[in-house]
C-alpha positions as CSV (number, residue, x, y, z in Angstrom):
1,M,-16.8,28.3,7.7
2,F,-14.3,27.0,5.2
3,L,-11.6,26.7,8.1
4,L,-13.6,24.8,10.0
5,Y,-14.6,22.4,7.1
6,Y,-11.0,22.1,6.1
7,T,-9.8,21.3,9.8
8,V,-12.7,18.5,10.3
9,C,-11.9,17.3,6.7
10,N,-8.1,17.2,7.5
11,D,-8.7,15.3,10.7
12,I,-10.8,12.7,9.2
13,C,-8.5,12.3,6.2
14,Q,-5.5,11.8,8.4
15,D,-7.2,8.8,10.0
16,R,-7.8,7.1,6.6
17,M,-4.2,7.9,5.2
18,K,-2.5,4.6,4.5
19,N,0.7,5.4,5.8
20,K,1.5,2.2,7.7
21,K,3.3,-0.7,5.8
22,L,3.0,-4.5,7.0
23,E,5.2,-7.1,5.9
24,I,4.3,-10.7,6.4
25,R,5.9,-14.1,5.4
26,I,3.5,-16.7,3.8
27,T,3.6,-19.8,1.9
28,N,3.2,-20.2,-1.8
29,Y,0.2,-21.9,-1.0
30,Q,-1.2,-19.0,1.3
31,M,-0.3,-16.6,-1.6
32,T,-2.1,-18.6,-4.1
33,Q,-4.9,-18.8,-2.1
34,L,-4.9,-14.7,-1.4
35,E,-4.2,-14.1,-5.0
36,Q,-7.3,-16.2,-6.2
37,E,-9.6,-14.9,-3.5
38,A,-8.6,-11.3,-4.3
39,A,-9.4,-12.1,-8.1
40,R,-12.7,-13.7,-7.0
41,R,-13.7,-10.6,-5.3
42,G,-12.4,-8.2,-8.1
43,M,-9.9,-6.5,-5.9
44,S,-6.1,-6.2,-5.2
45,K,-4.4,-8.2,-2.6
46,S,-4.0,-5.3,-0.3
47,E,-7.4,-4.5,-0.5
48,L,-8.5,-7.7,0.7
49,I,-6.6,-7.5,3.5
50,R,-7.8,-4.3,4.3
51,N,-11.1,-5.5,4.2
52,L,-10.7,-8.4,6.2
53,I,-9.2,-6.4,8.8
54,A,-12.2,-4.0,8.8
55,K,-14.5,-7.1,10.1
56,F,-12.3,-7.0,13.4
57,P,-14.0,-5.6,16.5
58,E,-13.2,-1.9,17.4
59,P,-9.9,-1.8,19.2
60,K,-10.0,-1.0,23.0
61,N,-9.0,2.3,24.5
62,D,-6.5,1.8,26.9
63,G,-7.8,4.5,29.4
64,A,-6.5,7.2,27.4
């Protein structure tokens, strides 16, 4: 039972790992907007970006 739980938990955790890095270039004005909105919501800039991405539609499965 433990092995099954570990395998399922490990698979779920692997999908949730934040192991990708994104570099974007934005203006000072956009950075100010991002910083102020993140502060208003009580979260980090990264959390805000991830939160916005989470609202995107599910990705389409390309025939796999």
